[in-house]
C-alpha positions as CSV (number, residue, x, y, z in Angstrom):
1,X,-14.6,16.9,-15.4
2,X,-11.8,14.8,-16.8
3,X,-10.5,14.0,-13.3
4,X,-13.9,12.9,-12.2
5,X,-14.3,10.8,-15.3
6,X,-10.9,9.2,-14.7
7,X,-11.8,8.5,-11.1
8,X,-15.1,6.8,-12.2
9,X,-13.1,4.5,-14.5
10,X,-10.7,3.6,-11.7
11,X,-13.2,3.4,-8.8
12,X,-16.4,2.1,-10.4
13,X,-19.4,0.3,-8.9
14,X,-17.6,-3.0,-8.9
15,X,-14.7,-1.6,-6.9
16,X,-17.0,-0.8,-4.0
17,X,-19.4,-3.8,-4.3
18,X,-17.1,-6.9,-4.6
19,X,-18.8,-9.6,-2.5
20,X,-21.4,-7.2,-1.4
21,X,-22.2,-8.9,1.9
22,X,-18.5,-9.5,2.6
23,X,-18.0,-5.7,2.6
24,X,-19.9,-5.7,5.9
25,X,-17.9,-8.4,7.7
26,X,-14.9,-6.3,8.6
27,X,-16.9,-3.3,9.9
28,X,-19.3,-5.4,11.8
29,X,-16.4,-7.1,13.6
30,X,-14.4,-3.9,14.2
31,X,-16.9,-1.2,14.9
32,X,-18.2,-2.8,18.2
33,X,-14.6,-2.9,19.5
34,X,-14.1,0.8,18.6
35,X,-17.4,1.9,20.1
36,X,-16.7,0.0,23.4
37,X,-13.3,1.7,23.5
38,X,-14.2,5.2,22.6
39,X,-18.0,5.6,22.8
40,X,-18.3,8.0,19.9
41,X,-21.6,9.8,19.2
42,X,-20.3,11.4,16.0
43,X,-18.1,10.0,13.3
44,X,-16.6,11.3,10.0
45,X,-15.3,8.9,7.5
46,X,-12.7,10.3,5.1
47,X,-12.7,8.3,2.0
48,X,-16.0,6.6,2.9
49,X,-16.8,5.0,-0.4
50,X,-20.4,4.0,-0.3
51,X,-20.6,4.6,3.5
52,X,-20.6,0.9,4.7
53,X,-18.5,1.7,7.8
54,X,-20.7,4.7,8.7
55,X,-23.8,2.6,8.3
56,X,-22.5,0.1,10.8
57,X,-21.5,2.9,13.2
58,X,-25.1,4.1,13.0
59,X,-26.2,0.5,13.9
60,X,-24.2,0.9,17.0
61,X,-25.8,4.1,18.2
62,X,-23.6,6.8,16.6
63,X,-26.0,9.7,16.1
64,X,-24.2,12.0,13.7
65,X,-22.2,10.9,10.7
66,X,-20.5,12.4,7.7
67,X,-18.8,10.7,4.8
68,X,-16.3,12.4,2.5
69,X,-15.2,11.0,-0.8
70,X,-14.7,12.0,-4.5
71,X,-17.4,13.1,-6.9
72,X,-17.0,9.8,-8.6
73,X,-19.1,8.1,-5.9
74,X,-22.6,7.9,-7.4
75,X,-25.2,8.9,-4.8
76,X,-27.2,5.9,-5.8
77,X,-24.5,3.6,-4.4
78,X,-24.7,5.1,-0.9
79,X,-25.6,3.1,2.1
80,X,-26.1,6.3,4.2
81,X,-28.4,9.2,3.7
82,X,-27.3,11.5,0.8
83,X,-27.4,14.4,3.2
84,X,-24.6,12.6,5.2
85,X,-22.3,12.5,2.2
86,X,-20.1,15.3,0.8
87,X,-18.1,15.1,-2.4
88,X,-14.6,16.5,-2.0
89,X,-11.2,16.1,-3.6
90,X,-9.1,14.3,-1.1
91,X,-5.9,15.0,-3.1
92,X,-6.3,18.7,-2.3
93,X,-6.0,20.4,1.1
94,X,-9.3,21.7,2.5
95,X,-10.8,22.6,5.8
96,X,-13.7,20.8,7.5
97,X,-15.8,23.1,9.7
98,X,-17.5,20.4,11.8
99,X,-15.8,18.5,14.6
100,X,-16.5,14.9,15.5
101,X,-15.7,12.4,18.3
102,X,-13.9,10.0,15.9
103,X,-12.4,10.4,12.4
104,X,-12.0,7.2,10.3
105,X,-9.7,6.8,7.3
106,X,-9.3,3.2,6.2
107,X,-7.1,2.1,3.2
108,X,-7.5,5.5,1.6
109,X,-4.1,7.2,2.0
110,X,-2.3,4.9,-0.4
111,X,-4.7,6.0,-3.2
112,X,-3.7,9.6,-2.9
113,X,-0.5,11.2,-4.3
114,X,2.4,11.6,-1.9
115,X,2.1,15.4,-1.8
116,X,-1.4,14.9,-0.4
117,X,-0.3,13.0,2.7
118,X,0.3,16.0,5.0
119,X,-3.0,17.6,4.0
120,X,-4.9,14.3,4.8
121,X,-3.3,14.1,8.2
122,X,-4.1,17.8,8.9
123,X,-7.7,17.2,8.0
124,X,-8.0,14.2,10.3
125,X,-6.3,15.7,13.3
126,X,-8.5,18.8,13.1
127,X,-11.7,16.8,12.6
128,X,-11.5,14.7,15.8
129,X,-9.4,13.9,18.9
130,X,-9.4,10.2,18.0
131,X,-8.6,8.7,14.6
132,X,-9.0,5.1,13.4
133,X,-6.5,4.8,10.6
134,X,-5.3,2.1,8.2
135,X,-3.1,2.5,5.1
136,X,-1.4,0.0,2.8
137,X,2.2,-1.0,3.5
138,X,4.8,-1.4,0.7
139,X,4.1,-4.3,-1.6
140,X,0.6,-4.8,-0.2
141,X,-0.7,-4.3,-3.7
142,X,-4.1,-3.1,-4.9
143,X,-5.8,-1.0,-7.5
144,X,-4.3,2.5,-7.9
145,X,-2.0,2.2,-4.9
146,X,0.4,5.1,-5.5
147,X,1.7,5.9,-2.0
148,X,2.2,2.7,0.0
149,X,4.2,3.4,3.1
150,X,5.5,1.7,6.2
151,X,3.5,2.6,9.4
152,X,6.3,4.8,10.7
153,X,5.7,7.2,7.8
154,X,2.2,7.9,9.2
155,X,3.2,7.7,12.9
156,X,5.7,10.5,12.4
157,X,3.1,12.7,10.8
158,X,0.4,12.2,13.4
159,X,3.0,12.7,16.2
160,X,3.9,16.0,14.7
161,X,0.4,17.2,15.4
162,X,0.4,16.0,19.0
163,X,-1.2,12.6,18.5
164,X,0.1,9.3,19.9
165,X,-0.2,5.9,18.3
166,X,-2.1,3.2,20.2
167,X,-1.8,-0.3,18.8
168,X,-5.0,-1.5,20.5
169,X,-7.0,-2.9,17.7
170,X,-4.7,-5.3,15.8
171,X,-4.2,-7.6,18.8
172,X,-8.0,-8.1,19.0
173,X,-8.6,-8.9,15.3
174,X,-5.3,-10.5,14.0
175,X,-6.7,-14.0,13.9
176,X,-10.2,-13.1,12.8
177,X,-10.4,-14.5,9.3
178,X,-13.7,-12.8,8.6
179,X,-11.9,-9.5,8.7
180,X,-9.9,-8.4,5.6
181,X,-6.2,-8.9,6.2
182,X,-5.3,-5.3,5.3
183,X,-7.3,-4.1,8.3
184,X,-5.8,-6.7,10.6
185,X,-2.3,-5.7,9.5
186,X,-2.6,-1.9,9.2
187,X,-5.1,-0.5,11.7
188,X,-4.0,1.9,14.5
189,X,-5.6,4.4,16.7
190,X,-4.2,7.9,16.9
191,X,-5.3,9.8,20.0
192,X,-4.5,13.4,21.1
193,X,-1.8,13.3,23.8
194,X,-3.8,15.0,26.5
195,X,-6.6,12.6,26.0
196,X,-4.3,9.6,26.3
197,X,-3.2,10.7,29.7
198,X,-6.9,10.6,30.9
199,X,-7.4,6.9,30.2
200,X,-5.4,4.2,32.0
201,X,-6.0,1.8,29.2
202,X,-4.4,4.3,26.8
203,X,-1.5,4.9,29.0
204,X,-0.8,1.2,29.3
205,X,-0.9,0.9,25.5
206,X,2.0,3.3,25.3
207,X,4.1,0.6,26.9
208,X,3.4,-1.9,24.1
209,X,6.2,-2.5,21.5
210,X,6.2,0.5,19.2
211,X,8.2,-1.1,16.4
212,X,6.0,-4.2,15.8
213,X,5.2,-4.5,12.1
214,X,2.9,-7.4,11.3
215,X,2.9,-8.5,7.7
216,X,0.1,-10.9,6.7
217,X,1.1,-14.2,5.2
218,X,-0.9,-13.5,2.1
219,X,1.5,-10.7,1.2
220,X,4.5,-12.7,2.1
221,X,3.4,-15.6,-0.1
222,X,2.6,-13.3,-2.9
223,X,6.0,-11.7,-3.0
224,X,8.4,-14.3,-1.4
225,X,7.1,-17.7,-2.4
226,X,9.1,-19.7,-5.0
227,X,7.1,-18.6,-8.1
228,X,7.5,-14.8,-7.6
229,X,11.1,-15.3,-6.7
230,X,11.7,-17.2,-10.0
231,X,9.9,-14.4,-11.9
232,X,12.2,-11.8,-10.4
233,X,15.4,-13.9,-10.8
234,X,16.4,-12.9,-14.4
235,X,16.1,-9.2,-13.5
236,X,18.1,-9.8,-10.3
237,X,20.8,-11.6,-12.2
238,X,21.1,-8.7,-14.7
239,X,21.3,-6.1,-12.0
240,X,23.9,-8.2,-10.1
241,X,26.0,-8.6,-13.3
242,X,25.8,-4.9,-14.0
243,X,26.9,-4.0,-10.5
244,X,29.8,-6.4,-10.7
245,X,30.9,-5.2,-14.1
246,X,30.8,-1.5,-12.9
247,X,32.8,-2.4,-9.8
248,X,35.4,-4.3,-11.8
249,X,35.8,-1.6,-14.4
250,X,36.3,1.0,-11.6
251,X,39.1,-1.1,-10.2
252,X,41.1,-1.2,-13.5
């Protein structure tokens, strides 16, 4: 009960409802691209929040949906039928009996402890042959971001389960200002290897640069503009002085 109470304090109604209509702009721009590419008839959203993305998938003809998130999500907040939502603890490893055409997990992984990362990946790869995934990079910032990682961290884990990374979405949405920058920066498809070989478009995507890390200018400005640098300067000077002192003392 305490864990649920704590989660309700961290992820309250306001967390899911900021700029209510703006919450729809990103899925309404991205979901059509994903549907045209994969033609899913069933979608599971791991860390679905109020189910906004699933609602938009339904608008585009997806017949079967399931949203998974913590018990802190009040059923009254849901944008999908209550029967399509299941309360689970994403920090703990568990099995999902159903299988879907597509699994979605967007800006969720950074909210889970690092020891939950492999369990999350296992859940996704067993749930569907295609995964739409987005997770915060280091210094992206946000509420309760406790495991921000570079994309390679996640690429390696999915590859270990026989999935290949396809960078097909970001190039289509990078300049779309209506889409939240974290999706434009972090969104990848992970597809089971044998399925990749069946689609020429997927095979071509394997030839794209696989080390391309795009960092949105909002993050660069937040961390590397003059004001943040000045804020960090005193600490940097102290650390430099300490290192120099230690080095000089060691040479005596």
